[in-house]
SEZA-791804 format. One record per residue (C-alpha): residue number from 0; residue in one letter; z, y, x. Coordinates in nm, 2 decimals, decimal comma, always signed. Each point is the difference from the previous one (the first is absolute). Example, Ala and Ser with C-alpha at 12.3 -4.5 7.8 and 13.67 -1.06 7.14 Angstrom:
2
node nr:0&rest:A&Z:+0,78&Y:-0,45&X:+1,23
node nr:1&rest:S&Z:-0,07&Y:+0,34&X:+0,14
END
This chain:
240
node nr:0&rest:M&Z:+0,01&Y:+0,01&X:+0,03
node nr:1&rest:K&Z:-0,13&Y:+0,32&X:+0,13
node nr:2&rest:K&Z:+0,30&Y:+0,24&X:+0,05
node nr:3&rest:Y&Z:-0,01&Y:+0,39&X:-0,09
node nr:4&rest:V&Z:+0,23&Y:+0,31&X:+0,08
node nr:5&rest:G&Z:-0,01&Y:+0,28&X:-0,21
node nr:6&rest:Y&Z:+0,00&Y:+0,36&X:+0,12
node nr:7&rest:L&Z:+0,13&Y:+0,28&X:-0,23
node nr:8&rest:R&Z:-0,01&Y:+0,36&X:+0,07
node nr:9&rest:V&Z:+0,09&Y:+0,34&X:-0,17
node nr:10&rest:S&Z:-0,02&Y:+0,36&X:+0,17
node nr:11&rest:T&Z:+0,32&Y:+0,15&X:-0,12
node nr:12&rest:Q&Z:+0,36&Y:-0,12&X:-0,04
node nr:13&rest:R&Z:+0,01&Y:+0,10&X:-0,39
node nr:14&rest:Q&Z:-0,30&Y:-0,26&X:-0,04
node nr:15&rest:G&Z:+0,20&Y:-0,26&X:+0,19
node nr:16&rest:Q&Z:+0,34&Y:+0,06&X:-0,17
node nr:17&rest:S&Z:-0,20&Y:-0,03&X:-0,33
node nr:18&rest:G&Z:-0,16&Y:-0,32&X:+0,10
node nr:19&rest:L&Z:-0,29&Y:+0,09&X:-0,25
node nr:20&rest:G&Z:-0,27&Y:+0,01&X:+0,23
node nr:21&rest:L&Z:+0,16&Y:-0,30&X:+0,21
node nr:22&rest:E&Z:+0,01&Y:-0,23&X:-0,33
node nr:23&rest:A&Z:-0,37&Y:+0,07&X:-0,07
node nr:24&rest:Q&Z:-0,09&Y:-0,08&X:+0,35
node nr:25&rest:R&Z:+0,21&Y:-0,34&X:+0,00
node nr:26&rest:V&Z:-0,18&Y:-0,10&X:-0,33
node nr:27&rest:A&Z:-0,30&Y:+0,05&X:+0,15
node nr:28&rest:V&Z:+0,08&Y:-0,18&X:+0,31
node nr:29&rest:Q&Z:+0,14&Y:-0,29&X:-0,17
node nr:30&rest:T&Z:-0,28&Y:-0,05&X:-0,24
node nr:31&rest:F&Z:-0,24&Y:-0,02&X:+0,27
node nr:32&rest:V&Z:+0,22&Y:-0,25&X:+0,16
node nr:33&rest:S&Z:+0,01&Y:-0,20&X:-0,30
node nr:34&rest:A&Z:-0,36&Y:+0,02&X:-0,07
node nr:35&rest:R&Z:-0,05&Y:-0,20&X:+0,33
node nr:36&rest:G&Z:+0,26&Y:-0,24&X:-0,05
node nr:37&rest:G&Z:+0,18&Y:+0,16&X:+0,32
node nr:38&rest:L&Z:+0,40&Y:-0,02&X:+0,09
node nr:39&rest:Y&Z:+0,14&Y:+0,39&X:-0,01
node nr:40&rest:A&Z:+0,18&Y:-0,05&X:+0,31
node nr:41&rest:D&Z:+0,16&Y:+0,35&X:+0,08
node nr:42&rest:E&Z:-0,02&Y:+0,37&X:-0,10
node nr:43&rest:F&Z:+0,03&Y:+0,32&X:+0,19
node nr:44&rest:Q&Z:+0,05&Y:+0,35&X:-0,16
node nr:45&rest:E&Z:-0,07&Y:+0,35&X:+0,19
node nr:46&rest:V&Z:+0,06&Y:+0,36&X:-0,11
node nr:47&rest:E&Z:-0,22&Y:+0,18&X:+0,21
node nr:48&rest:S&Z:-0,32&Y:+0,22&X:-0,02
node nr:49&rest:G&Z:-0,32&Y:-0,19&X:+0,00
node nr:50&rest:R&Z:-0,12&Y:+0,24&X:+0,25
node nr:51&rest:K&Z:+0,26&Y:-0,11&X:+0,28
node nr:52&rest:G&Z:-0,07&Y:-0,22&X:+0,30
node nr:53&rest:M&Z:+0,15&Y:-0,33&X:+0,09
node nr:54&rest:K&Z:+0,27&Y:+0,16&X:+0,16
node nr:55&rest:Q&Z:+0,13&Y:+0,14&X:-0,30
node nr:56&rest:R&Z:-0,10&Y:-0,31&X:-0,22
node nr:57&rest:V&Z:+0,29&Y:-0,22&X:+0,12
node nr:58&rest:E&Z:-0,03&Y:-0,26&X:-0,29
node nr:59&rest:L&Z:-0,37&Y:-0,04&X:+0,03
node nr:60&rest:E&Z:+0,05&Y:-0,09&X:+0,37
node nr:61&rest:R&Z:+0,28&Y:-0,22&X:-0,10
node nr:62&rest:A&Z:-0,20&Y:-0,19&X:-0,29
node nr:63&rest:L&Z:-0,31&Y:-0,04&X:+0,26
node nr:64&rest:A&Z:+0,22&Y:-0,16&X:+0,24
node nr:65&rest:H&Z:+0,11&Y:-0,23&X:-0,27
node nr:66&rest:C&Z:-0,31&Y:-0,09&X:-0,10
node nr:67&rest:R&Z:-0,09&Y:-0,11&X:+0,36
node nr:68&rest:Q&Z:+0,28&Y:-0,18&X:+0,07
node nr:69&rest:H&Z:+0,01&Y:-0,18&X:-0,31
node nr:70&rest:D&Z:-0,37&Y:-0,03&X:-0,06
node nr:71&rest:C&Z:-0,02&Y:+0,17&X:-0,30
node nr:72&rest:E&Z:-0,24&Y:+0,26&X:-0,18
node nr:73&rest:L&Z:+0,08&Y:+0,35&X:-0,08
node nr:74&rest:V&Z:-0,08&Y:+0,12&X:-0,35
node nr:75&rest:I&Z:+0,03&Y:+0,39&X:-0,12
node nr:76&rest:G&Z:-0,01&Y:+0,09&X:-0,35
node nr:77&rest:K&Z:-0,25&Y:+0,28&X:+0,05
node nr:78&rest:L&Z:-0,20&Y:+0,07&X:+0,31
node nr:79&rest:D&Z:+0,16&Y:+0,37&X:+0,01
node nr:80&rest:R&Z:+0,31&Y:-0,15&X:+0,03
node nr:81&rest:L&Z:-0,10&Y:-0,13&X:+0,35
node nr:82&rest:A&Z:-0,11&Y:+0,36&X:+0,15
node nr:83&rest:R&Z:-0,17&Y:+0,28&X:-0,13
node nr:84&rest:D&Z:-0,12&Y:+0,09&X:+0,39
node nr:85&rest:V&Z:-0,31&Y:-0,17&X:+0,06
node nr:86&rest:R&Z:+0,06&Y:-0,04&X:+0,36
node nr:87&rest:F&Z:+0,32&Y:-0,15&X:-0,04
node nr:88&rest:F&Z:-0,13&Y:-0,24&X:-0,29
node nr:89&rest:L&Z:-0,25&Y:-0,14&X:+0,24
node nr:90&rest:E&Z:+0,26&Y:+0,00&X:+0,29
node nr:91&rest:V&Z:+0,20&Y:-0,26&X:-0,22
node nr:92&rest:I&Z:-0,28&Y:-0,18&X:-0,14
node nr:93&rest:D&Z:-0,18&Y:-0,05&X:+0,35
node nr:94&rest:T&Z:+0,29&Y:-0,06&X:+0,22
node nr:95&rest:S&Z:+0,30&Y:-0,14&X:-0,20
node nr:96&rest:K&Z:-0,15&Y:-0,40&X:+0,03
node nr:97&rest:V&Z:+0,12&Y:-0,04&X:-0,37
node nr:98&rest:T&Z:-0,22&Y:-0,05&X:-0,28
node nr:99&rest:I&Z:+0,08&Y:+0,27&X:-0,24
node nr:100&rest:C&Z:-0,09&Y:-0,02&X:-0,39
node nr:101&rest:F&Z:-0,03&Y:+0,29&X:-0,25
node nr:102&rest:A&Z:+0,14&Y:-0,09&X:-0,35
node nr:103&rest:D&Z:-0,23&Y:+0,26&X:-0,15
node nr:104&rest:L&Z:-0,29&Y:-0,12&X:+0,19
node nr:105&rest:P&Z:+0,04&Y:-0,39&X:+0,01
node nr:106&rest:D&Z:-0,36&Y:-0,09&X:+0,05
node nr:107&rest:V&Z:-0,04&Y:+0,20&X:+0,30
node nr:108&rest:N&Z:+0,02&Y:-0,16&X:+0,35
node nr:109&rest:P&Z:+0,07&Y:+0,24&X:+0,28
node nr:110&rest:A&Z:-0,17&Y:-0,27&X:+0,24
node nr:111&rest:T&Z:-0,35&Y:+0,05&X:-0,16
node nr:112&rest:P&Z:-0,21&Y:+0,28&X:+0,08
node nr:113&rest:E&Z:-0,04&Y:+0,08&X:-0,37
node nr:114&rest:G&Z:+0,35&Y:-0,03&X:-0,05
node nr:115&rest:R&Z:+0,11&Y:+0,23&X:+0,31
node nr:116&rest:M&Z:-0,27&Y:+0,26&X:-0,18
node nr:117&rest:V&Z:+0,18&Y:+0,00&X:-0,32
node nr:118&rest:L&Z:+0,35&Y:+0,03&X:+0,16
node nr:119&rest:V&Z:-0,11&Y:+0,27&X:+0,24
node nr:120&rest:S&Z:-0,16&Y:+0,19&X:-0,31
node nr:121&rest:M&Z:+0,31&Y:-0,05&X:-0,19
node nr:122&rest:A&Z:+0,22&Y:+0,13&X:+0,29
node nr:123&rest:N&Z:-0,21&Y:+0,31&X:+0,04
node nr:124&rest:F&Z:+0,04&Y:+0,08&X:-0,37
node nr:125&rest:A&Z:+0,40&Y:-0,08&X:+0,06
node nr:126&rest:E&Z:+0,02&Y:+0,26&X:+0,28
node nr:127&rest:F&Z:-0,18&Y:+0,27&X:-0,20
node nr:128&rest:E&Z:+0,21&Y:-0,07&X:-0,28
node nr:129&rest:G&Z:+0,33&Y:+0,05&X:+0,22
node nr:130&rest:R&Z:-0,15&Y:+0,32&X:+0,13
node nr:131&rest:R&Z:-0,05&Y:+0,13&X:-0,33
node nr:132&rest:I&Z:+0,35&Y:-0,10&X:-0,11
node nr:133&rest:S&Z:+0,16&Y:+0,21&X:+0,31
node nr:134&rest:Q&Z:-0,21&Y:+0,28&X:-0,09
node nr:135&rest:R&Z:+0,12&Y:+0,03&X:-0,38
node nr:136&rest:T&Z:+0,32&Y:-0,05&X:+0,12
node nr:137&rest:K&Z:+0,01&Y:+0,28&X:+0,24
node nr:138&rest:A&Z:-0,16&Y:+0,20&X:-0,21
node nr:139&rest:A&Z:+0,25&Y:-0,05&X:-0,30
node nr:140&rest:L&Z:+0,30&Y:+0,05&X:+0,26
node nr:141&rest:A&Z:-0,19&Y:+0,35&X:+0,08
node nr:142&rest:A&Z:-0,01&Y:+0,09&X:-0,35
node nr:143&rest:A&Z:+0,35&Y:-0,10&X:-0,07
node nr:144&rest:K&Z:+0,13&Y:+0,23&X:+0,27
node nr:145&rest:A&Z:-0,23&Y:+0,28&X:-0,11
node nr:146&rest:R&Z:+0,21&Y:-0,03&X:-0,31
node nr:147&rest:G&Z:+0,30&Y:+0,03&X:+0,18
node nr:148&rest:V&Z:+0,13&Y:-0,34&X:-0,01
node nr:149&rest:V&Z:+0,22&Y:-0,09&X:+0,28
node nr:150&rest:L&Z:-0,18&Y:-0,30&X:+0,19
node nr:151&rest:G&Z:+0,23&Y:-0,27&X:+0,15
node nr:152&rest:G&Z:+0,32&Y:+0,18&X:-0,08
node nr:153&rest:A&Z:+0,22&Y:+0,08&X:-0,35
node nr:154&rest:G&Z:-0,16&Y:-0,34&X:-0,12
node nr:155&rest:G&Z:+0,22&Y:-0,03&X:-0,31
node nr:156&rest:A&Z:-0,05&Y:+0,34&X:-0,13
node nr:157&rest:N&Z:-0,39&Y:-0,01&X:+0,06
node nr:158&rest:L&Z:+0,00&Y:-0,33&X:-0,18
node nr:159&rest:S&Z:+0,21&Y:+0,12&X:-0,30
node nr:160&rest:A&Z:-0,22&Y:+0,28&X:-0,05
node nr:161&rest:L&Z:-0,32&Y:-0,22&X:-0,02
node nr:162&rest:N&Z:+0,18&Y:-0,25&X:-0,20
node nr:163&rest:S&Z:+0,09&Y:+0,28&X:-0,23
node nr:164&rest:S&Z:-0,37&Y:+0,13&X:+0,00
node nr:165&rest:R&Z:-0,15&Y:-0,35&X:-0,10
node nr:166&rest:Q&Z:+0,26&Y:-0,03&X:-0,27
node nr:167&rest:D&Z:-0,08&Y:+0,31&X:-0,18
node nr:168&rest:A&Z:-0,40&Y:-0,06&X:+0,05
node nr:169&rest:A&Z:+0,08&Y:-0,36&X:-0,15
node nr:170&rest:S&Z:+0,18&Y:+0,14&X:-0,29
node nr:171&rest:A&Z:-0,25&Y:+0,26&X:-0,06
node nr:172&rest:F&Z:-0,28&Y:-0,26&X:+0,00
node nr:173&rest:A&Z:+0,22&Y:-0,25&X:-0,22
node nr:174&rest:A&Z:+0,01&Y:+0,29&X:-0,24
node nr:175&rest:K&Z:-0,34&Y:+0,05&X:-0,07
node nr:176&rest:F&Z:-0,01&Y:-0,35&X:-0,14
node nr:177&rest:K&Z:+0,30&Y:+0,03&X:-0,26
node nr:178&rest:S&Z:-0,21&Y:+0,06&X:-0,31
node nr:179&rest:L&Z:-0,27&Y:-0,27&X:+0,09
node nr:180&rest:I&Z:+0,28&Y:-0,24&X:+0,09
node nr:181&rest:A&Z:+0,21&Y:+0,06&X:-0,33
node nr:182&rest:G&Z:-0,34&Y:-0,07&X:-0,18
node nr:183&rest:F&Z:-0,04&Y:-0,31&X:+0,15
node nr:184&rest:Q&Z:+0,38&Y:-0,10&X:-0,09
node nr:185&rest:A&Z:-0,06&Y:+0,12&X:-0,35
node nr:186&rest:Q&Z:-0,27&Y:-0,27&X:-0,03
node nr:187&rest:G&Z:+0,24&Y:-0,27&X:+0,14
node nr:188&rest:M&Z:-0,20&Y:-0,06&X:+0,32
node nr:189&rest:S&Z:+0,14&Y:-0,22&X:+0,25
node nr:190&rest:Q&Z:+0,03&Y:+0,13&X:+0,38
node nr:191&rest:R&Z:-0,32&Y:-0,18&X:+0,11
node nr:192&rest:K&Z:-0,19&Y:+0,13&X:-0,30
node nr:193&rest:M&Z:+0,06&Y:+0,37&X:+0,10
node nr:194&rest:V&Z:-0,13&Y:-0,08&X:+0,34
node nr:195&rest:A&Z:-0,29&Y:-0,16&X:-0,13
node nr:196&rest:E&Z:-0,04&Y:+0,30&X:-0,19
node nr:197&rest:L&Z:+0,07&Y:+0,27&X:+0,24
node nr:198&rest:N&Z:-0,29&Y:-0,19&X:+0,22
node nr:199&rest:A&Z:-0,21&Y:+0,01&X:-0,29
node nr:200&rest:L&Z:+0,00&Y:+0,36&X:-0,06
node nr:201&rest:G&Z:-0,07&Y:+0,06&X:+0,37
node nr:202&rest:L&Z:+0,33&Y:+0,19&X:+0,09
node nr:203&rest:T&Z:+0,11&Y:-0,01&X:+0,34
node nr:204&rest:A&Z:+0,36&Y:-0,19&X:+0,13
node nr:205&rest:P&Z:+0,22&Y:+0,24&X:+0,21
node nr:206&rest:R&Z:-0,18&Y:-0,09&X:+0,31
node nr:207&rest:G&Z:-0,33&Y:+0,00&X:-0,13
node nr:208&rest:G&Z:-0,19&Y:-0,31&X:-0,10
node nr:209&rest:R&Z:+0,09&Y:-0,25&X:-0,29
node nr:210&rest:W&Z:+0,35&Y:-0,04&X:-0,14
node nr:211&rest:S&Z:+0,20&Y:-0,29&X:+0,04
node nr:212&rest:L&Z:+0,30&Y:-0,13&X:-0,19
node nr:213&rest:R&Z:+0,25&Y:+0,08&X:+0,26
node nr:214&rest:Q&Z:-0,14&Y:+0,37&X:+0,00
node nr:215&rest:L&Z:+0,02&Y:+0,02&X:-0,37
node nr:216&rest:Q&Z:+0,37&Y:-0,11&X:+0,02
node nr:217&rest:I&Z:+0,09&Y:+0,27&X:+0,25
node nr:218&rest:L&Z:-0,17&Y:+0,25&X:-0,21
node nr:219&rest:L&Z:+0,20&Y:-0,11&X:-0,30
node nr:220&rest:G&Z:+0,27&Y:+0,02&X:+0,20
node nr:221&rest:R&Z:-0,02&Y:+0,37&X:+0,09
node nr:222&rest:L&Z:-0,07&Y:+0,09&X:-0,37
node nr:223&rest:P&Z:+0,30&Y:+0,13&X:-0,19
node nr:224&rest:A&Z:+0,09&Y:-0,13&X:-0,32
node nr:225&rest:S&Z:-0,07&Y:+0,35&X:-0,16
node nr:226&rest:C&Z:-0,22&Y:+0,29&X:+0,15
node nr:227&rest:P&Z:+0,03&Y:+0,35&X:-0,12
node nr:228&rest:S&Z:-0,38&Y:+0,15&X:-0,10
node nr:229&rest:V&Z:+0,03&Y:+0,27&X:+0,32
node nr:230&rest:E&Z:+0,01&Y:-0,31&X:+0,21
node nr:231&rest:C&Z:-0,28&Y:-0,20&X:-0,14
node nr:232&rest:K&Z:-0,25&Y:+0,28&X:-0,04
node nr:233&rest:D&Z:-0,25&Y:-0,16&X:+0,23
node nr:234&rest:S&Z:+0,07&Y:-0,37&X:-0,11
node nr:235&rest:I&Z:-0,30&Y:-0,18&X:-0,06
node nr:236&rest:T&Z:-0,11&Y:-0,10&X:-0,35
node nr:237&rest:L&Z:-0,30&Y:-0,17&X:-0,17
node nr:238&rest:R&Z:-0,20&Y:+0,18&X:-0,24
node nr:239&rest:P&Z:-0,24&Y:-0,13&X:-0,23
END
């Protein structure tokens, strides 16, 4: 039975602590191994930027060493979890002496010319995407600084103000739907029926896109039992 080692990576401590990004990668890796009837022998997790080299990627180095020592193949959930730097990506592929598989590209073999071409193309895109993320982050920080936000300090105060602003915006958004939701409730609609109706009407959810049951439940939680007319003057209603 072929043995596999999983390597999971997220970029920030917050992502690592939440476990959400890691869990999605773990599911992808385990599904890959199971489909091949293999043994999931071990797993290594890392919290580090994909643009960093091997000196900063301690867990990746350990995973590769483990694979060499125990004759395992390394499985990574997505190509960009290995690296967002083409030179480093090729360095690992070419010099690690380990067979590396990607769960999002299960049929691509790095050892073939065709497979290498696909992987290098994808690695180029991952690097491009990483640079764009860095660029957007720097622009957002500069904009926040221009608004007077103290970066790196007074974190609690900044977070409190930001949360308050978001709560106010969310409540204002929910208030616009009060009359419409009241009409749905008067018709005895279930929450799932309300979701379907909102989507059928082409009304966008709080973050854009289609409504889900969870988004509706959050909105319902923000609606007061009664709403004075002055607060509901901008509410969304259906007209014949």
